[in-house]
N, C-alpha and C positions, 0 to 999 in steps of 0.2 A: 684183538689189540696186541700188538707186539711192542714190548717195552725195550727200547734201545738205549735210553739214557735217563738217569734220575739224578737230580742235583738239589740238595737243600740250599735254596738260593737266598731266602730271606727269613730272619727270625725277628719277630716284633714283640717287644715287651710293653708294659703299660705306658711307658713314656715315649715309645718309638713312634715315628711317623709311619703310617701305612704305605706300602709301596704303590706306585702307579703303574701296575703291570699292563702289558699290551696283549697278553694271552688270556684265554678263558680260564676261569677259576671255579673249582668245585670244593665246597667247604664241608667238613665233617665235624659234627657237634654231638655232644651227649654227656651223660653223667660221668664223673671221674671213674676210671677203671672199667668202662663199658666195652672198651676194645677199639677205640678210634685208631690208635697207632698200629694195632695188629691188622685192622682192616686195610689201612694204607699199605703196610708191608705186603699183604696178600695181593693187593691190586697191582703193585709194582714188581712182584716176584722177587722180593728181597726178604731175607729172614729177620733182620733187625736194623733196617735202615732208619725207620721211625722208631725212636726209643720207646720201648715198652717196659712196664714195671708191674710187679705185684702190688706196689705201694700206690694207692690212689693219689691223684694230684701231681703226677710227674710232669705232664705237659703244662707249663706255666706261661707259654708264649704262643703267638700265632706263627706257625711254621709253614712256609710256602715251599712245596716240593715241585720243581720244574720237571715235567715228564716229557721226554722226546722233543724238547724245545717246542712243544705244541700246546700244552696246557699246564695248569697248576692244580695239585691236590693240596688243600689247605687244612691243616690239623689245628683245630681250635682248642683252647684250654677247657677241661671238663667243668661241670657245675656240680654243686652239692657236696663238695669235699669238706668234711667237718673240721679237719685239723688246720684249715686255713682260716684266718680271721674274716669276720663278716665284712670288714672294711676292704680287705684284699679281694674277696669274692665280688663285692660291688664294683670295684675298679675293673676286674676282668670282664664282668658283664657289660659295663659301659664300653670297654674296648671292643668287645665282640659285637655289640649293637652298632657301634660306629662303623665297624668293618662291614656288617651286613647292609647297612643303610647307604654307605658311600662308595663301595667298590663298584666301579663301572664295568668290570669284567666278570663279576660273579654270575655264573649261569645256573647253578643248582646248589641246594643245601640238603645234605643228608643228615637226618637226626637218628642217632643210634640209641636203641633201647634194648636192655637185657631181656631176652625172650622168656627167661625163667621166672620173671616177676611181673606183677601188675605195674603199669606205669605209675610213677610218683606224681605228686602235685607239681614238682619241678619239671618233669618231662612234659606235662600238659602246658605249663606256663611257657616253656621254651618253644614248643610247637607254635603257640600263639605269637610269641616274639618273632619267630621266623616269618609267620604269615603277615604280621604287622610291618615287617621290613620288605614285603612285596614278593615273597617266595612261598610256594607250596612245598613243604618238606617232603622228601622221600624218606620213608621210615625203614631203617635197616634194623632188623631184629637179630641181635648178636647172640652168640653162645648157643645156637640152635642145636649143635651136636650133643648138648647136655640133656636133651629131651627126646623122648620117643616120638614117632610120627603122630600118635594120638595126643600126646601132651602138647606137641607143637600146635595142632589144630585147635585144641581147647584154649591154650594160652593166646593164640592169634585172635580168637573170637573175643576174649576178655580185653585184650589190648585195643582192638578196633572199637569196642563199645566204650571203654574208659576214655579214649581219646576222641570219641565222636567222629571216627573216620568214615568217609563216604565210600561207596562201592568202587569209585574210580581212584581212590587214594592209592599211591604206589607204596607197597609194603613188600619188603624182600627179606626173608629169613637168611641168615648168613652164619657160617662157621669158619673161624680162622684156622681150625684144625683140619677140617675136610675140604675147605675152600668152596663148599656149597654156597651158591648165591653170588660168587665172585663174577662169573661171566655175565650174569644179568646186570650187575652194577656197571661193569665195563661197557656193556652194550648201551646202557642208558647214557653214560658219559659220551660215548661216540655219537649217539643221537643228538645230544645237546650241542656237540661240536659242529654238526652239519648246518 
């Protein structure tokens, strides 16, 4: 995949109307600070196009990145951020659920989970939400570079068991530092585009 152009085209807050795009969309969801923006930057070959932060909860809108005038990468607000009120978290969740249920161009949903830790109850609940909206999530296990190969294998087994994943579930370890896993994710997007 050659990235020729990237444009942050639409930013939707809680009160915004969702865009009626005519190009395929690929959504990225996960806990706050799991690395959604870093993954998007890696996919589009930009260092800091999608805003990243050490502070959880930075993405508070649904951001639509138009790539090559061919498809959108959609950065969804993270879940589980404690410093945001429960009321605001509930509004974000409602906005995300509405997007997942109503977007006619959504082709795939990538659920990011920190590979260093066991999946939380929130991770499992969001996987179920994605399924309830009609999508089988692609699981992206972030921060893979922080673990040895043995630790990766051990944690992968724990994650699969905790989330009740099947043999054919798509699970891709990813590192924003080394870019391991980036090409597999890009290939998957290209497959969905065909």
